[in-house]
C-alpha atoms as a printed R data frame, in Angstrom:
    type eleno elety resid chain resno       x       y       z
1   ATOM     1    CA   MET     A     1   4.931 -35.390 -40.920
2   ATOM     2    CA   LEU     A     2   2.374 -34.085 -43.628
3   ATOM     3    CA   ASP     A     3   0.478 -37.344 -45.283
4   ATOM     4    CA   ILE     A     4  -0.711 -36.914 -48.364
5   ATOM     5    CA   THR     A     5  -1.809 -38.538 -51.324
6   ATOM     6    CA   GLU     A     6   0.221 -39.789 -54.592
7   ATOM     7    CA   THR     A     7  -2.603 -38.107 -56.902
8   ATOM     8    CA   GLU     A     8  -2.243 -34.948 -54.115
9   ATOM     9    CA   ARG     A     9   1.224 -35.153 -54.418
10  ATOM    10    CA   LEU     A    10   0.966 -35.384 -58.216
11  ATOM    11    CA   ILE     A    11  -0.687 -31.972 -58.475
12  ATOM    12    CA   LEU     A    12   1.330 -30.126 -56.376
13  ATOM    13    CA   THR     A    13   4.401 -31.183 -57.931
14  ATOM    14    CA   ASN     A    14   2.583 -30.006 -61.539
15  ATOM    15    CA   GLN     A    15   1.756 -26.705 -59.571
16  ATOM    16    CA   TYR     A    16   5.165 -25.951 -58.841
17  ATOM    17    CA   LYS     A    17   6.512 -26.517 -62.122
18  ATOM    18    CA   ILE     A    18   4.022 -24.364 -63.239
19  ATOM    19    CA   LEU     A    19   4.334 -21.299 -60.780
20  ATOM    20    CA   SER     A    20   7.890 -22.332 -61.170
21  ATOM    21    CA   GLU     A    21   7.603 -21.508 -65.547
22  ATOM    22    CA   LEU     A    22   5.258 -18.799 -64.790
23  ATOM    23    CA   SER     A    23   8.049 -16.896 -62.296
24  ATOM    24    CA   ILE     A    24  11.096 -17.005 -64.330
25  ATOM    25    CA   ASN     A    25  11.274 -13.167 -64.361
26  ATOM    26    CA   LYS     A    26  10.399 -12.030 -61.387
27  ATOM    27    CA   ASP     A    27  14.064 -10.778 -58.641
28  ATOM    28    CA   ASP     A    28  11.667 -12.536 -55.881
29  ATOM    29    CA   GLY     A    29  13.809 -15.916 -54.862
30  ATOM    30    CA   SER     A    30  10.368 -17.501 -55.995
31  ATOM    31    CA   LYS     A    31  11.232 -18.787 -59.002
32  ATOM    32    CA   GLU     A    32  14.587 -20.935 -56.995
33  ATOM    33    CA   ILE     A    33  11.539 -21.981 -54.378
34  ATOM    34    CA   TYR     A    34   8.795 -23.066 -56.539
35  ATOM    35    CA   ASP     A    35  12.072 -25.052 -57.975
36  ATOM    36    CA   GLU     A    36  12.885 -26.304 -54.657
37  ATOM    37    CA   LEU     A    37   9.501 -27.564 -54.640
38  ATOM    38    CA   PHE     A    38   9.223 -28.782 -57.306
39  ATOM    39    CA   GLU     A    39  11.724 -31.347 -56.538
40  ATOM    40    CA   VAL     A    40  10.619 -31.970 -53.473
41  ATOM    41    CA   PHE     A    41   7.458 -33.656 -54.526
42  ATOM    42    CA   ASN     A    42   7.951 -34.522 -58.186
43  ATOM    43    CA   ASN     A    43  10.924 -36.974 -55.617
44  ATOM    44    CA   GLY     A    44   8.208 -38.194 -52.791
45  ATOM    45    CA   TYR     A    45  10.630 -36.734 -50.605
46  ATOM    46    CA   THR     A    46   8.247 -36.799 -47.536
47  ATOM    47    CA   SER     A    47  10.742 -36.317 -45.091
48  ATOM    48    CA   ASN     A    48  10.198 -32.791 -46.753
49  ATOM    49    CA   TYR     A    49   6.430 -32.392 -46.751
50  ATOM    50    CA   ASP     A    50   6.785 -30.652 -43.828
51  ATOM    51    CA   ASP     A    51   9.066 -28.187 -45.171
52  ATOM    52    CA   VAL     A    52   6.024 -26.609 -46.696
53  ATOM    53    CA   THR     A    53   4.057 -25.741 -43.430
54  ATOM    54    CA   SER     A    54   5.989 -24.693 -41.412
55  ATOM    55    CA   ASN     A    55   8.555 -22.808 -42.846
56  ATOM    56    CA   ALA     A    56   7.290 -19.633 -44.602
57  ATOM    57    CA   ASP     A    57  10.427 -18.191 -46.827
58  ATOM    58    CA   TYR     A    58   8.536 -21.820 -48.310
59  ATOM    59    CA   PHE     A    59   5.527 -18.977 -49.583
60  ATOM    60    CA   VAL     A    60   5.871 -16.911 -51.427
61  ATOM    61    CA   TYR     A    61   3.312 -13.786 -51.040
62  ATOM    62    CA   ASP     A    62   1.371 -12.435 -53.268
63  ATOM    63    CA   GLU     A    63   1.559  -8.198 -52.916
64  ATOM    64    CA   SER     A    64  -1.399  -7.643 -55.553
65  ATOM    65    CA   ILE     A    65  -3.503  -9.575 -53.453
66  ATOM    66    CA   LEU     A    66  -5.591  -7.284 -51.237
67  ATOM    67    CA   ASP     A    67  -5.823  -9.144 -47.265
68  ATOM    68    CA   ASN     A    68  -8.443 -10.438 -45.630
69  ATOM    69    CA   GLU     A    69  -8.650  -7.502 -43.352
70  ATOM    70    CA   GLY     A    70  -8.889  -4.889 -46.930
71  ATOM    71    CA   GLN     A    71 -12.303  -7.264 -48.079
72  ATOM    72    CA   VAL     A    72 -13.633  -6.534 -44.372
73  ATOM    73    CA   GLU     A    73 -12.829  -3.141 -44.549
74  ATOM    74    CA   VAL     A    74 -14.412  -3.040 -48.475
75  ATOM    75    CA   ARG     A    75 -17.001  -5.066 -47.246
76  ATOM    76    CA   ASN     A    76 -18.365  -2.766 -44.089
77  ATOM    77    CA   LEU     A    77 -17.778   0.474 -46.622
78  ATOM    78    CA   LEU     A    78 -20.749  -0.765 -48.869
79  ATOM    79    CA   ALA     A    79 -23.276  -1.986 -45.315
80  ATOM    80    CA   MET     A    80 -22.526   1.446 -44.317
81  ATOM    81    CA   TYR     A    81 -23.149   3.736 -47.759
82  ATOM    82    CA   GLN     A    82 -26.604   1.636 -48.647
83  ATOM    83    CA   TYR     A    83 -27.418   1.710 -45.244
84  ATOM    84    CA   LEU     A    84 -26.957   5.444 -44.962
85  ATOM    85    CA   LEU     A    85 -29.493   4.743 -48.791
86  ATOM    86    CA   ASN     A    86 -32.272   3.490 -47.026
87  ATOM    87    CA   HIS     A    87 -32.397   5.420 -44.175
88  ATOM    88    CA   ILE     A    88 -31.080   9.206 -45.468
89  ATOM    89    CA   LYS     A    89 -34.914  10.315 -46.696
90  ATOM    90    CA   SER     A    90 -36.501   9.317 -43.060
91  ATOM    91    CA   ALA     A    91 -33.015  11.143 -41.429
92  ATOM    92    CA   LYS     A    92 -34.063  14.380 -43.128
93  ATOM    93    CA   GLU     A    93 -36.719  14.737 -42.456
94  ATOM    94    CA   VAL     A    94 -36.608  14.576 -38.542
95  ATOM    95    CA   TYR     A    95 -32.454  16.683 -39.092
96  ATOM    96    CA   LYS     A    96 -33.626  19.277 -41.657
97  ATOM    97    CA   ASP     A    97 -30.188  20.595 -41.583
98  ATOM    98    CA   LEU     A    98 -28.718  17.195 -41.711
99  ATOM    99    CA   PRO     A    99 -25.570  16.627 -45.232
100 ATOM   100    CA   ASP     A   100 -25.995  14.661 -48.120
101 ATOM   101    CA   ILE     A   101 -24.370  11.219 -48.152
102 ATOM   102    CA   ARG     A   102 -20.633  12.172 -49.930
103 ATOM   103    CA   PHE     A   103 -19.118   8.386 -52.000
104 ATOM   104    CA   VAL     A   104 -16.489   8.567 -51.239
105 ATOM   105    CA   GLY     A   105 -14.064   5.301 -52.841
106 ATOM   106    CA   TYR     A   106 -11.039   4.283 -53.390
107 ATOM   107    CA   ASP     A   107  -7.335   6.612 -53.850
108 ATOM   108    CA   LEU     A   108  -5.540   4.448 -57.258
109 ATOM   109    CA   ASN     A   109  -2.736   6.510 -56.954
110 ATOM   110    CA   ASP     A   110  -1.853   4.257 -53.262
111 ATOM   111    CA   SER     A   111  -1.049   1.073 -54.241
112 ATOM   112    CA   TYR     A   112  -3.119  -0.771 -51.318
113 ATOM   113    CA   GLU     A   113  -5.980   1.243 -52.013
114 ATOM   114    CA   ALA     A   114  -6.390   0.068 -54.953
115 ATOM   115    CA   LYS     A   115  -7.419  -3.313 -54.524
116 ATOM   116    CA   LYS     A   116  -9.546  -2.388 -51.881
117 ATOM   117    CA   LEU     A   117 -10.779  -0.175 -54.984
118 ATOM   118    CA   SER     A   118 -10.923  -3.188 -57.063
119 ATOM   119    CA   TYR     A   119 -12.336  -6.087 -54.700
120 ATOM   120    CA   MET     A   120 -15.567  -2.626 -54.267
121 ATOM   121    CA   GLY     A   121 -15.175  -3.180 -58.313
122 ATOM   122    CA   PHE     A   122 -15.574  -6.738 -58.327
123 ATOM   123    CA   ILE     A   123 -18.566  -6.068 -55.514
124 ATOM   124    CA   PHE     A   124 -20.376  -4.248 -57.766
125 ATOM   125    CA   ASP     A   125 -19.421  -5.776 -61.559
126 ATOM   126    CA   THR     A   126 -18.915  -9.579 -60.606
127 ATOM   127    CA   LEU     A   127 -21.301 -10.811 -57.949
128 ATOM   128    CA   LYS     A   128 -24.518  -7.895 -58.488
129 ATOM   129    CA   SER     A   129 -23.386  -6.491 -54.837
130 ATOM   130    CA   TYR     A   130 -24.910  -3.675 -53.780
131 ATOM   131    CA   PRO     A   131 -26.728  -2.678 -56.897
132 ATOM   132    CA   ASP     A   132 -27.926   1.192 -54.753
133 ATOM   133    CA   VAL     A   133 -24.425   1.653 -54.107
134 ATOM   134    CA   ASN     A   134 -22.947   1.269 -57.239
135 ATOM   135    CA   GLU     A   135 -25.664   3.288 -58.889
136 ATOM   136    CA   ALA     A   136 -25.229   6.274 -56.220
137 ATOM   137    CA   PHE     A   137 -21.399   6.073 -56.397
138 ATOM   138    CA   GLY     A   138 -21.879   6.574 -61.009
139 ATOM   139    CA   TYR     A   139 -19.095   5.556 -62.761
140 ATOM   140    CA   SER     A   140 -16.503   2.755 -62.113
141 ATOM   141    CA   SER     A   141 -13.935   6.129 -62.394
142 ATOM   142    CA   GLU     A   142 -15.530   8.112 -59.839
143 ATOM   143    CA   ARG     A   143 -14.589   5.248 -57.219
144 ATOM   144    CA   ASN     A   144 -11.832   6.972 -57.673
145 ATOM   145    CA   SER     A   145 -11.286   8.926 -54.535
146 ATOM   146    CA   HIS     A   146  -7.886  10.992 -55.317
147 ATOM   147    CA   GLY     A   147  -6.530  10.768 -52.217
148 ATOM   148    CA   VAL     A   148  -9.901  11.717 -49.350
149 ATOM   149    CA   THR     A   149 -10.600   8.024 -47.837
150 ATOM   150    CA   TYR     A   150 -10.319  10.975 -44.996
151 ATOM   151    CA   VAL     A   151 -13.815  11.512 -45.989
152 ATOM   152    CA   HIS     A   152 -15.439   7.631 -45.979
153 ATOM   153    CA   GLU     A   153 -13.004   6.705 -42.581
154 ATOM   154    CA   ASN     A   154 -14.618   8.814 -39.775
155 ATOM   155    CA   MET     A   155 -18.019   7.730 -40.943
156 ATOM   156    CA   LEU     A   156 -16.655   3.842 -41.361
157 ATOM   157    CA   GLN     A   157 -15.986   3.943 -38.183
158 ATOM   158    CA   LYS     A   158 -18.602   5.407 -36.020
159 ATOM   159    CA   PHE     A   159 -20.751   2.630 -38.414
160 ATOM   160    CA   ILE     A   160 -18.243  -0.515 -37.096
161 ATOM   161    CA   THR     A   161 -19.321   1.384 -32.914
162 ATOM   162    CA   VAL     A   162 -22.556   1.271 -33.560
163 ATOM   163    CA   LYS     A   163 -24.100  -1.384 -36.157
164 ATOM   164    CA   HIS     A   164 -23.942  -3.803 -33.346
165 ATOM   165    CA   ASN     A   165 -26.261  -1.387 -30.957
166 ATOM   166    CA   GLU     A   166 -29.241  -3.233 -29.920
167 ATOM   167    CA   ASP     A   167 -31.264   0.171 -31.354
168 ATOM   168    CA   PHE     A   168 -29.778   0.487 -34.852
169 ATOM   169    CA   TYR     A   169 -32.966  -0.898 -36.916
170 ATOM   170    CA   LYS     A   170 -35.110   1.054 -35.055
171 ATOM   171    CA   ASP     A   171 -33.989   4.802 -34.264
172 ATOM   172    CA   THR     A   172 -31.898   4.526 -38.067
173 ATOM   173    CA   SER     A   173 -31.913   8.087 -38.071
174 ATOM   174    CA   LYS     A   174 -29.695   9.087 -35.350
175 ATOM   175    CA   TYR     A   175 -27.120   7.111 -36.520
176 ATOM   176    CA   VAL     A   176 -27.170   8.055 -39.944
177 ATOM   177    CA   LYS     A   177 -27.441  11.944 -37.670
178 ATOM   178    CA   GLU     A   178 -24.108  10.453 -36.243
179 ATOM   179    CA   ILE     A   179 -22.206   8.686 -39.108
180 ATOM   180    CA   LEU     A   180 -22.615  11.506 -41.793
181 ATOM   181    CA   GLU     A   181 -21.223  13.736 -38.611
182 ATOM   182    CA   ALA     A   182 -18.992  11.744 -37.701
183 ATOM   183    CA   LYS     A   183 -14.887  13.426 -37.026
């Protein structure tokens, strides 16, 4: 049985009441679930506490939230662009025909990619991380790739594959070339 204090019970009671009220106009069954959970905790039905953690139906998935996998991808993408920006100049001295970096974000026309784009904006605009990469992308509207994310997908996979190599920060020109030319 899930052991909780009276304070935690009161907090859960209030949270489920609020969530129930916020779910009035949703047609996903969440209001009914939150009402049930409110009743469980409000009345102290301790034998039902374990239902909250063991019954998947009690968790209402919020489709507007970007999952951890998507967040990791965005952070990797930004780290890749930072690496490329940091080393492109020296790489172009070694490889004269090296292509320029093409900054490609995510597609707002795809709901999952739109969440990634939103997270990218949070990292740039709220956390103020990767200022060089943010500047390279230009205006926030330029982060919208309009469906050409395939441009960075192969580069990102190559970056993820090689970033743990022992010489990744020693032979940067070679890795910049490999990443930019990834097919």
